[in-house]
C-alpha positions in Angstrom: -58.7 27.3 -92.2 -57.6 30.2 -90.0 -55.0 29.6 -87.4 -56.7 29.4 -83.9 -56.3 32.3 -81.6 -54.6 31.5 -78.3 -56.1 33.1 -75.2 -53.9 32.8 -72.1 -56.0 32.9 -69.0 -56.5 31.5 -65.5 -59.6 30.3 -63.6 -59.4 33.0 -60.9 -58.4 35.9 -63.1 -61.3 38.3 -63.6 -59.8 39.8 -66.7 -59.4 36.3 -68.2 -63.1 35.9 -67.4 -63.9 39.1 -69.3 -62.2 37.8 -72.4 -63.8 34.4 -72.1 -67.2 36.0 -71.8 -66.4 37.9 -75.0 -65.5 34.7 -76.9 -68.7 33.1 -75.9 -71.0 36.0 -76.6 -69.4 36.9 -79.9 -70.2 33.6 -81.6 -66.7 32.2 -82.2 -67.0 28.6 -83.3 -65.5 25.8 -81.3 -61.8 25.6 -81.9 -61.4 29.2 -83.2 -60.0 30.4 -79.8 -57.9 28.0 -77.7 -57.7 28.7 -74.0 -54.3 28.1 -72.5 -54.3 28.1 -68.7 -51.5 29.5 -66.7 -51.6 29.1 -62.9 -51.2 32.6 -61.6 -51.4 31.5 -58.0 -48.2 29.5 -58.5 -46.6 32.2 -60.7 -46.5 30.4 -64.0 -47.0 33.8 -65.7 -43.5 34.7 -64.5 -41.9 32.0 -66.6 -39.4 33.7 -69.0 -41.0 31.7 -71.8 -44.3 33.6 -71.2 -42.6 36.9 -70.6 -41.3 36.6 -74.2 -44.9 36.6 -75.2 -46.1 39.2 -72.8 -43.4 41.2 -71.0 -45.9 42.3 -68.4 -46.8 38.8 -67.4 -50.5 39.7 -67.2 -53.8 38.2 -68.1 -55.6 38.3 -70.5 -53.1 37.8 -73.3 -54.1 36.8 -76.9 -52.0 35.6 -79.8 -53.8 36.1 -83.0 -52.8 36.5 -86.6 -49.1 36.8 -85.8 -49.7 39.5 -83.2 -49.8 39.5 -79.5 -52.3 41.6 -77.5 -51.1 42.1 -74.0 -53.8 44.1 -72.3 -57.4 43.1 -71.6 -58.7 46.1 -73.4 -56.7 45.3 -76.6 -57.6 41.6 -76.3 -61.3 42.3 -76.2 -61.2 45.0 -78.8 -59.5 42.5 -81.2 -62.1 39.8 -80.4 -64.9 42.2 -81.1 -63.5 43.4 -84.4 -62.9 39.9 -85.6 -66.1 38.3 -84.2 -68.6 36.4 -86.3 -71.3 38.1 -84.4 -71.2 41.9 -84.3 -72.0 43.8 -81.2 -71.9 47.5 -80.1 -68.2 48.6 -79.9 -66.9 49.9 -76.7 -66.9 53.4 -75.3 -63.3 54.3 -74.3 -64.5 56.4 -71.3 -66.5 53.5 -69.9 -63.7 50.9 -70.4 -61.2 53.3 -68.8 -63.4 53.8 -65.8 -63.7 50.1 -65.3 -59.9 49.7 -65.4 -59.1 52.8 -63.3 -56.5 51.9 -60.7 -58.6 53.7 -58.1 -61.1 50.8 -58.3 -58.6 48.0 -58.9 -60.6 44.8 -58.3 -57.5 42.7 -57.8 -56.4 44.7 -54.8 -60.0 44.5 -53.5 -59.4 40.8 -53.2 -55.9 41.0 -51.6 -56.4 44.0 -49.2 -56.8 43.7 -45.4 -58.3 46.5 -43.3 -57.3 45.3 -39.9 -55.5 42.5 -38.0 -58.5 40.2 -38.0 -59.0 40.4 -41.8 -55.2 40.0 -42.3 -55.3 36.8 -40.2 -58.2 35.3 -42.1 -56.9 36.2 -45.5 -53.5 35.0 -44.6 -54.9 31.5 -44.3 -56.9 31.8 -47.5 -56.1 32.6 -51.2 -54.3 36.0 -50.6 -51.7 34.5 -48.2 -51.1 31.6 -50.6 -51.0 33.9 -53.5 -48.2 36.1 -52.2 -46.1 33.2 -50.8 -46.3 31.1 -53.9 -45.6 34.0 -56.3 -42.4 34.9 -54.3 -41.2 31.3 -54.7 -41.9 31.4 -58.4 -40.3 34.8 -58.9 -37.1 33.6 -57.1 -37.0 30.4 -59.1 -37.6 32.0 -62.5 -35.2 34.9 -61.8 -32.4 32.4 -61.5 -33.1 31.0 -64.9 -30.4 32.1 -67.5 -33.3 32.9 -69.8 -34.5 35.5 -67.3 -31.6 37.8 -67.9 -33.5 39.8 -70.5 -36.2 40.5 -67.9 -33.9 41.5 -65.0 -35.8 44.7 -64.2 -39.1 42.9 -64.3 -38.0 40.3 -61.7 -36.3 42.8 -59.4 -39.4 45.0 -59.4 -41.9 42.1 -58.8 -39.7 40.5 -56.2 -39.6 43.8 -54.2 -43.3 44.6 -54.6 -44.6 41.1 -53.9 -42.0 40.6 -51.1 -43.2 43.7 -49.3 -46.8 42.4 -49.4 -45.8 39.0 -48.3 -43.9 40.5 -45.4 -47.1 42.1 -44.2 -49.0 38.9 -44.4 -46.3 37.0 -42.6 -46.1 39.7 -39.9 -42.5 40.5 -40.8 -43.1 44.1 -41.9 -42.5 47.2 -39.8 -45.4 48.5 -37.7 -45.4 51.6 -40.0 -45.7 49.5 -43.1 -48.5 47.4 -41.7 -50.4 50.4 -40.6 -50.0 52.0 -44.0 -51.3 48.8 -45.6 -54.4 48.8 -43.4 -55.0 52.5 -44.2 -54.6 51.9 -47.9 -56.9 48.9 -47.8 -59.6 50.9 -46.0 -59.3 53.7 -48.6 -59.4 51.3 -51.5 -62.5 49.5 -50.1 -64.2 52.9 -49.9 -63.2 53.6 -53.5 -64.7 50.3 -54.6 -67.9 51.3 -52.9 -67.9 54.6 -54.7 -67.5 52.8 -58.1 -70.2 50.3 -57.3 -72.7 52.7 -55.8 -72.0 56.0 -57.5 -69.7 55.9 -60.6 -70.8 52.8 -62.5 -74.6 53.0 -61.8 -74.6 56.2 -63.9 -73.0 54.2 -66.8 -75.6 51.4 -66.7 -79.0 51.4 -68.5 -82.2 51.0 -66.5 -82.5 47.5 -68.1 -80.6 45.3 -70.5 -76.9 46.0 -71.2 -74.7 48.9 -72.1 -74.6 47.4 -75.6 -78.4 47.3 -75.8 -80.6 44.3 -75.7 -77.5 42.1 -76.0 -74.1 42.6 -74.3 -71.5 44.8 -76.1 -67.8 45.4 -75.7 -68.2 47.6 -72.6 -70.3 44.9 -70.9 -67.6 42.3 -70.9 -65.3 44.5 -68.8 -68.1 45.8 -66.5 -69.6 42.5 -65.5 -66.2 40.9 -64.8 -65.4 43.8 -62.4 -68.8 43.6 -60.7 -68.6 39.8 -60.4 -65.2 40.0 -58.7 -66.5 42.5 -56.2 -69.5 40.2 -55.5 -67.1 37.4 -54.8 -64.9 39.5 -52.5 -68.1 40.5 -50.7 -68.9 36.9 -50.0 -71.1 35.7 -52.9 -70.4 32.2 -54.2 -73.2 32.2 -56.8 -75.2 34.6 -58.9 -78.1 34.3 -56.6 -76.0 35.6 -53.7 -74.5 38.6 -55.5 -77.0 41.3 -54.5 -77.3 40.2 -50.9 -73.5 40.1 -50.6 -73.3 43.7 -51.7 -75.9 44.6 -49.1 -74.1 42.8 -46.4 -70.7 44.2 -47.3 -71.8 47.8 -47.5 -75.0 47.9 -45.4 -77.2 49.1 -48.2 -78.8 47.6 -51.3 -77.0 47.9 -54.7 -78.4 50.7 -56.8 -81.3 49.8 -59.1 -79.3 49.9 -62.3 -76.6 47.6 -60.8 -79.3 45.2 -59.5 -81.0 45.0 -62.9 -77.7 44.6 -64.7 -76.6 41.8 -62.4 -79.9 40.0 -62.9 -79.6 40.3 -66.6 -76.1 38.9 -66.7 -76.5 35.9 -64.4 -79.1 34.5 -66.7 -76.8 34.5 -69.7 -75.4 31.1 -70.7 -72.0 32.7 -71.2 -71.9 34.0 -67.6 -73.1 30.7 -66.2 -70.4 28.8 -68.1 -67.5 31.1 -67.2 -68.5 31.1 -63.5 -69.8 27.6 -63.3 -67.3 26.4 -60.7 -66.9 29.6 -58.7 -67.2 33.4 -58.9 -63.8 35.0 -59.2 
């Protein structure tokens, strides 16, 4: 019997969701892939023990066949290649577009465009996220086992600390103004992806992979679902109305058709059973 693959993930990680969708859609039998949860909100991915597995401390991460896959792209590519059920392999240009930093869906969740949004998000997940991660980074950096990852901890402490300072109103006025400006620009870039860039990559009906989802689709729907959540949707039925409310116009026809196709899939319903993320 083959050794089970270990997929490291977290319930609020959109890229973990992409890998989990792949596992479900690709027909892996029960027990073939074991999901190991790490609490990213409390910084468990910064534990030196995990950094020995993935020095980037990121999700999704997969251990399989004596190898470790440390990027979502590599994780899903491996899952597709080894899958019991074969699907259309990915198009590098599409996957690269979904993972383009210009459209980073994680920053879309954590950004704040003005004082009001900063106050609201400071009391919600983003504020908790930055505060708890700083505590975890400080704790793990003091562990003797962390010496091998000194540069990693110094970099993350500085980056996370600067964002935490903004949320705690301890940053300079210039830094806070720059954060608001960057947030506005990023929200505009996300709109461009959702309304202009990605619609051109989607079919009129069905999936990029054809009648059934393929490799590209696991990445694309995870991104779109995250933006639906950030826009205020809490279920599949609310996704399209949330896009409309957030941007003042209906989602393009291809995005709407794609969304409707996905939210009926048992895999999507299972991964997002508790909440969109």
